[in-house]
VEXROZA-238881 format. One record per atom (N, C-alpha, C): residue number from 1; atom name; x, y, z. Coordinates in steps of 0.001 Angstrom, whole numbers, plus 500000, padded with zeros to 6 digits. Layout:
# VEXROZA-238881
 resi name   east  north     up
  NUM   CA      X      Y      Z
...
END
This chain:
# VEXROZA-238881
 resi name   east  north     up
    1    N 489796 513232 478956
    1   CA 491015 513001 479171
    1    C 491636 513587 477754
    2    N 492798 514443 478057
    2   CA 493484 515023 476889
    2    C 494137 513871 476046
    3    N 494595 514350 474864
    3   CA 495250 513427 473821
    3    C 496608 513169 474257
    4    N 497206 513989 475218
    4   CA 498484 513834 475699
    4    C 498549 513029 476868
    5    N 497510 512347 477400
    5   CA 497551 511682 478601
    5    C 497012 510330 478557
    6    N 497741 509285 479130
    6   CA 497110 508017 479211
    6    C 496771 507693 480730
    7    N 495702 506863 480861
    7   CA 495423 506473 482231
    7    C 495150 504964 482195
    8    N 496002 504096 482053
    8   CA 495605 502531 482164
    8    C 495553 502236 483558
    9    N 494715 501084 483882
    9   CA 494640 500523 485252
    9    C 495603 499526 485118
   10    N 496287 499439 486258
   10   CA 497460 498656 486642
   10    C 497083 497852 487795
   11    N 497290 496340 487698
   11   CA 496965 495417 488820
   11    C 498135 495479 489790
   12    N 498103 495165 491088
   12   CA 499197 494905 492002
   12    C 498479 494144 493092
   13    N 499483 493541 494078
   13   CA 499097 492929 495221
   13    C 499365 493732 496372
   14    N 498241 493890 497335
   14   CA 498470 494377 498720
   14    C 499139 493499 499656
   15    N 499398 494002 500795
   15   CA 500229 493228 501739
   15    C 499518 491935 502264
   16    N 498163 491692 502043
   16   CA 497386 490652 502260
   16    C 497303 489595 500907
   17    N 498033 490157 499821
   17   CA 498018 489271 498525
   17    C 496827 489465 497962
   18    N 495725 490378 498221
   18   CA 494550 490792 497445
   18    C 495041 491707 496247
   19    N 494371 491316 494986
   19   CA 494573 492049 494017
   19    C 493997 493410 493993
   20    N 494619 494478 493645
   20   CA 494150 495831 493777
   20    C 494567 496535 492450
   21    N 493959 497605 492245
   21   CA 494137 498517 490948
   21    C 494797 499883 491260
   22    N 495751 500203 490296
   22   CA 496248 501587 490374
   22    C 495741 502244 488897
   23    N 495626 503521 489097
   23   CA 495368 504233 487833
   23    C 496765 505070 487668
   24    N 497493 504909 486642
   24   CA 498626 505662 486496
   24    C 498417 506624 485324
   25    N 498540 508011 485451
   25   CA 498355 508988 484364
   25    C 499736 509458 483878
   26    N 500052 509184 482681
   26   CA 501326 509696 481983
   26    C 501003 510708 480908
   27    N 501644 511813 480942
   27   CA 501438 512702 479942
   27    C 502466 512717 479026
   28    N 502165 512637 477738
   28   CA 503284 512729 476679
   28    C 503380 514331 476339
   29    N 504463 514741 475566
   29   CA 504417 516026 475205
   29    C 504696 517016 476328
   30    N 505352 516756 477509
   30   CA 505490 517426 478593
   30    C 507065 517409 478696
   31    N 507567 518377 479504
   31   CA 509152 518352 479682
   31    C 509524 517375 480940
   32    N 508656 516810 481587
   32   CA 508813 516002 482739
   32    C 508956 514568 482217
   33    N 510125 514025 482445
   33   CA 510461 512616 481935
   33    C 509241 511490 482520
   34    N 509197 510611 481643
   34   CA 508154 509705 482046
   34    C 508443 508874 483217
   35    N 509634 508568 483387
   35   CA 510069 507841 484694
   35    C 509847 508738 485954
   36    N 509976 510072 485831
   36   CA 509668 510836 486954
   36    C 508354 511077 487137
   37    N 507436 511205 486132
   37   CA 506061 511178 486428
   37    C 505519 509799 487186
   38    N 505972 508704 486662
   38   CA 505821 507512 487389
   38    C 506207 507440 488871
   39    N 507400 507786 489024
   39   CA 508114 507890 490429
   39    C 507199 508824 491137
   40    N 506889 509846 490726
   40   CA 506075 510850 491590
   40    C 504647 510338 491874
   41    N 504077 509787 490904
   41   CA 502752 509119 491173
   41    C 502718 508124 492207
   42    N 503736 507188 492155
   42   CA 503763 505961 493203
   42    C 504302 506715 494400
   43    N 505056 507676 494526
   43   CA 505467 508093 495712
   43    C 504386 508777 496357
   44    N 503289 509552 495695
   44   CA 502245 510259 496304
   44    C 501203 509198 496852
   45    N 501064 508245 495838
   45   CA 500095 507060 496380
   45    C 500602 506283 497635
   46    N 501800 506312 497852
   46   CA 502329 505725 499076
   46    C 502152 506642 500209
   47    N 502388 507955 500011
   47   CA 502328 509015 500963
   47    C 500868 509019 501600
   48    N 499897 509054 500670
   48   CA 498471 509094 500943
   48    C 497817 507738 501516
   49    N 498665 506868 501457
   49   CA 498064 505504 501905
   49    C 497349 504626 500784
   50    N 497571 504920 499609
   50   CA 496772 504264 498448
   50    C 497528 502991 498180
   51    N 499011 503113 498329
   51   CA 499831 501963 498259
   51    C 500352 501640 499710
   52    N 499950 500632 500373
   52   CA 500137 500307 501738
   52    C 501550 499685 501818
   53    N 502098 499765 503099
   53   CA 503230 499057 503370
   53    C 503091 497695 503035
   54    N 504338 496963 502421
   54   CA 504386 495583 502312
   54    C 503624 495296 501027
   55    N 503054 496052 500325
   55   CA 502386 495822 498944
   55    C 503409 495626 497884
   56    N 503149 494539 497107
   56   CA 503969 494173 496137
   56    C 503744 494899 494709
   57    N 504727 495622 494263
   57   CA 504382 496478 492888
   57    C 504533 495335 491818
   58    N 503856 495742 490734
   58   CA 504015 494921 489671
   58    C 505600 494916 489119
   59    N 505891 493741 488503
   59   CA 507192 493581 488101
   59    C 507475 494793 486968
   60    N 508822 495010 486716
   60   CA 509146 495948 485701
   60    C 508575 495627 484490
   61    N 508727 494556 484154
   61   CA 508023 493899 482768
   61    C 506620 494212 482557
   62    N 505890 493715 483711
   62   CA 504483 493939 483725
   62    C 503917 495300 483655
   63    N 504566 496165 484492
   63   CA 504309 497594 484581
   63    C 504664 498197 483094
   64    N 505809 497878 482565
   64   CA 506232 498332 481374
   64    C 505121 498148 480262
   65    N 504765 496714 480248
   65   CA 503703 496480 479206
   65    C 502420 497095 479427
   66    N 502031 497179 480594
   66   CA 500632 497663 480969
   66    C 500620 499284 480612
   67    N 501835 499907 480829
   67   CA 501835 501433 480298
   67    C 502403 501630 479112
   68    N 502945 500498 478461
   68   CA 503406 500692 477073
   68    C 504662 501564 477056
   69    N 505511 501275 478068
   69   CA 506783 501817 478301
   69    C 507977 500846 478005
   70    N 509212 501401 477888
   70   CA 510387 500590 477872
   70    C 510614 500093 479333
   71    N 511075 498929 479512
   71   CA 511300 498275 480832
   71    C 512420 499171 481673
   72    N 513321 499874 480935
   72   CA 514265 500620 481518
   72    C 513719 501788 482175
   73    N 512577 502356 481546
   73   CA 511970 503578 482174
   73    C 511304 503067 483597
   74    N 510546 502042 483601
   74   CA 510030 501471 484778
   74    C 511116 501152 485939
   75    N 512173 500593 485414
   75   CA 513418 500315 486382
   75    C 513860 501499 486910
   76    N 513950 502518 485961
   76   CA 514580 503931 486615
   76    C 513679 504273 487637
   77    N 512363 504379 487457
   77   CA 511471 504854 488412
   77    C 511506 504092 489700
   78    N 511573 502815 489494
   78   CA 511697 501931 490827
   78    C 513015 502241 491582
   79    N 514190 502459 490947
   79   CA 515337 502721 491425
   79    C 515320 504083 492110
   80    N 514648 505061 491591
   80   CA 514545 506334 492329
   80    C 513656 506200 493412
   81    N 512645 505351 493382
   81   CA 511823 505097 494664
   81    C 512454 504529 495805
   82    N 513448 503427 495346
   82   CA 514154 502673 496270
   82    C 515331 503643 497010
   83    N 515969 504651 496061
   83   CA 516673 505603 496646
   83    C 515879 506316 497605
   84    N 514832 506879 497455
   84   CA 513885 507779 498179
   84    C 513539 506963 499538
   85    N 513854 505662 499655
   85   CA 513344 504867 500815
   85    C 511848 504597 500817
   86    N 511192 504505 499562
   86   CA 509806 504204 499536
   86    C 509468 502683 499313
   87    N 510358 502195 498426
   87   CA 510278 500771 498082
   87    C 511533 500139 498384
   88    N 511598 498655 498431
   88   CA 512685 497859 498423
   88    C 512551 496758 497388
   89    N 513674 496491 496566
   89   CA 513724 495407 495789
   89    C 514231 494312 496570
   90    N 513568 493102 496381
   90   CA 513919 491781 497211
   90    C 514226 490629 496184
   91    N 514983 491222 494999
   91   CA 515490 490152 494104
   91    C 514335 489686 493303
   92    N 514355 488329 493129
   92   CA 513284 487657 492397
   92    C 511907 487708 492934
   93    N 511912 487978 494255
   93   CA 510586 488217 495058
   93    C 509803 489375 494574
   94    N 510472 490432 494019
   94   CA 509837 491575 493543
   94    C 510113 492809 494343
   95    N 509350 493959 494048
   95   CA 509551 495276 494607
   95    C 508273 495549 495498
   96    N 508643 495938 496831
   96   CA 507674 496149 497800
   96    C 507794 497538 498371
   97    N 506584 497970 498782
   97   CA 506425 499145 499668
   97    C 507066 498828 500883
   98    N 508093 499698 501422
   98   CA 508654 499618 502749
   98    C 507666 499547 503855
   99    N 508116 498998 504931
   99   CA 507086 498936 506178
   99    C 506967 500446 506846
  100    N 507903 501399 506615
  100   CA 507788 502672 507055
  100    C 508055 503672 506107
  101    N 507149 503881 505189
  101   CA 507496 504735 504027
  101    C 507593 506266 504651
  102    N 508423 507044 504251
  102   CA 508934 508433 504612
  102    C 507434 509215 504257
  103    N 507130 510184 504985
  103   CA 506182 511197 504763
  103    C 504753 510453 504565
  104    N 504617 509294 505212
  104   CA 503300 508686 505167
  104    C 502363 509125 506374
  105    N 501740 510242 506257
  105   CA 500830 510831 507330
  105    C 499673 509749 507635
  106    N 499078 509212 506566
  106   CA 497924 508379 506973
  106    C 498268 507166 507979
  107    N 499599 506724 507636
  107   CA 500172 505654 508617
  107    C 500224 506285 509921
  108    N 500862 507280 510177
  108   CA 501124 507897 511482
  108    C 499656 508279 511994
  109    N 498781 508859 511296
  109   CA 497462 509112 511835
  109    C 496791 507876 512237
  110    N 496900 506949 511445
  110   CA 496228 505594 511797
  110    C 496773 504910 513082
  111    N 497856 505029 513352
  111   CA 498556 504621 514524
  111    C 498094 505165 515802
  112    N 497870 506515 515529
  112   CA 497492 507438 516741
  112    C 496077 506935 517095
  113    N 495100 506907 515985
  113   CA 493617 506544 516076
  113    C 493652 505173 516849
  114    N 494519 503990 516489
  114   CA 494450 502760 517057
  114    C 494992 502770 518420
  115    N 495977 503549 518729
  115   CA 496434 503664 519987
  115    C 495350 504305 520923
  116    N 494650 505227 520363
  116   CA 493495 505864 521150
  116    C 492533 505070 521440
  117    N 492055 504299 520509
  117   CA 490860 503066 520615
  117    C 491323 502151 521458
  118    N 492574 501857 521429
  118   CA 493068 500732 522411
  118    C 493166 501251 523815
  119    N 493669 502487 523978
  119   CA 493410 502992 525418
  119    C 492099 502982 525958
  120    N 491097 503468 525141
  120   CA 489832 503515 525580
  120    C 489173 502104 525892
  121    N 489382 501195 524884
  121   CA 489030 499625 525171
  121    C 489555 499346 526548
  122    N 490924 499476 526743
  122   CA 491602 498919 528059
  122    C 491048 499619 529147
  123    N 490686 500773 529139
  123   CA 489990 501490 530096
  123    C 488630 500916 530580
  124    N 487925 500870 529448
  124   CA 486383 500250 529541
  124    C 486679 498707 530157
  125    N 487481 498003 529840
  125   CA 487759 496628 530377
  125    C 488096 496759 531847
  126    N 489003 497675 532224
  126   CA 489329 497666 533605
  126    C 488152 498171 534405
  127    N 487337 498921 533836
  127   CA 486075 499237 534688
  127    C 485248 498102 534914
  128    N 485176 497210 533742
  128   CA 484270 496043 533821
  128    C 485046 494887 534506
  129    N 486358 494854 534853
  129   CA 486840 493944 535504
  129    C 487194 492640 534576
  130    N 487409 493005 533249
  130   CA 487455 492028 532317
  130    C 489002 491643 532152
  131    N 489563 490391 532149
  131   CA 490726 490081 531944
  131    C 491286 490012 530505
  132    N 492462 489877 530137
  132   CA 493095 489968 528968
  132    C 492496 488706 527798
  133    N 492355 487524 528489
  133   CA 491805 486468 527692
  133    C 490465 486745 527194
  134    N 489684 487231 528156
  134   CA 488359 487609 527653
  134    C 488177 488692 526752
  135    N 489017 489763 526855
  135   CA 489155 490850 526057
  135    C 489347 490368 524750
  136    N 490412 489513 524455
  136   CA 490903 489089 523248
  136    C 489783 488190 522513
  137    N 488951 487394 523444
  137   CA 487935 486504 522803
  137    C 486669 487554 522397
  138    N 486591 488600 522928
  138   CA 485478 489701 522673
  138    C 485942 490373 521413
  139    N 487264 490609 521210
  139   CA 487606 491308 519971
  139    C 487287 490231 518826
  140    N 487748 489162 518967
  140   CA 487598 488026 517900
  140    C 486154 487937 517555
  141    N 485202 487914 518492
  141   CA 483695 487815 518278
  141    C 483296 488897 517506
  142    N 483608 490176 518017
  142   CA 483305 491436 517322
  142    C 483709 491503 515855
  143    N 484978 490946 515526
  143   CA 485535 490920 514352
  143    C 484695 490150 513394
  144    N 484175 488928 513888
  144   CA 483504 488066 513244
  144    C 481934 488668 512832
  145    N 481534 489242 513898
  145   CA 480209 489804 513794
  145    C 479989 490902 512597
  146    N 481335 491654 512608
  146   CA 481328 492815 511690
  146    C 481872 492468 510391
  147    N 482159 491118 510062
  147   CA 482377 490612 508878
  147    C 483870 491011 508342
  148    N 484768 491310 509216
  148   CA 485997 491556 508954
  148    C 486957 490258 509417
  149    N 488159 490276 508927
  149   CA 488929 489031 509177
  149    C 490143 489717 509636
  150    N 490851 488951 510708
  150   CA 492135 489460 511055
  150    C 493096 489225 509911
  151    N 494277 489884 509902
  151   CA 495274 489699 508661
  151    C 495731 488365 508626
  152    N 495877 487656 509745
  152   CA 496428 486277 509625
  152    C 495469 485314 509083
  153    N 494137 485699 509136
  153   CA 493231 484789 508668
  153    C 492646 485014 507185
  154    N 493114 486188 506630
  154   CA 492684 486608 505351
  154    C 493147 485672 504336
  155    N 492168 485125 503373
  155   CA 492613 484149 502403
  155    C 493236 484972 501208
  156    N 494460 484798 500861
  156   CA 495169 485367 499729
  156    C 494590 484964 498359
  157    N 494697 485755 497482
  157   CA 494341 485411 496252
  157    C 495214 484277 495499
  158    N 494413 483396 494760
  158   CA 495228 482237 494346
  158    C 496390 482728 493165
END
């Protein structure tokens, strides 16, 4: 990494309240303002699905401390992200990625894949003559067998 670049790891909470990490790279000695570098990176992370909808971003003070920035710099980046429709401030509850971030291709692609899988599943169930209750039970059983948990069953971090 160049002398003019810092890449600290920043913790945040995803939409299931699990702790996650972000790597933010800020370059000094460039004409691009630091708030804009931060805004652009968070925007891209959202667009590519690294920051998922409903994820809670670090507070302004937490992020400023982690990145060794003035709180006003982080607040400006958050304001710009909010103006872009990427995040929303919820007062004392914090700043969150919106449910439908603009330009989020991974979310659109995931929805298409889920819809296609659901269509295949429903077709197979119809062929087998399986009703909705039995189908839902089969999905729960498969979820348990594969070691994944439904979002409502996920245990949030303390």
